[in-house]
N, C-alpha and C positions, 0 to 999 in steps of 0.2 A: 505492499500500499503507497500512495505518495502521502509528504506531510502531511499535504494539504484535506485530503480524503480523511483525514484520521481525527478519530474526535476527540477532543479535548477531555479532562477529567478533571472535572473541579476541585482544589484545595481545601483538605480539611479544614476545618476553623479545632485551633488547640486547643483542651481540656474537652476528652467527652465525659457526659452523665452518665454516672454510673452508678445501675440501680439496684440493691440487693434486696430477695425478698423473702430469704428466711436469716435469722441472724444465725443458721452455724454455716449459710455461707461462703467458702475462701474466694470464690470467684466473683464477677457480679453476673447476676442470671437474665438482666437488659442494660444495654449499652446503649447512646443518645448519641449519633453525630450531628453537629450541624457542617455542611459548607460553606464555600463561601458566595456558592449564586443564592444561596435564603436559604436552602430545602435541606428538611432535617430527617435523618434514617435512625430506625430504630432496629436494634439487633436485638432477638431474642434466642437465649443459648437452653435447648428443652433439651432434658435427660427424660433416658426412656429408664423409666425401672423393671426390675425383674417381677413378671405377673406373679399375684398368688398360685403355691401351689396347692391340689381340692382336693380331697381323702374320700374317696367316694366307700364307706364300709356296708357293701353289700352280700346277704348272707352268701353260703355256699346254695348251690342248684343241684335237687336233687333229680334223680332220672324216675318219673313216672312211672311204677308198677303197669305192666299189662293185661 
C-alpha cells in the first residue's frame, strides 16, 4: 500500500481510566481509552470461569423379570 492510501491511526491520550469490578481484582476489568480525535473506546476483559460439575445420583437399574 502506498502512504497516501494508508489510514492514519489516531494517537491515544495519556492516562487511560482503569475500572476494577471486584476488590480481589489484580488487573483492571475494564479500560477506557480516549483518542485525540475525540473518540473514546472501552475495552472489557471477560474471564471464562469453569462450569460447575453436577452429580446425578441415579438408582441402579434392575432388569425386569420376564
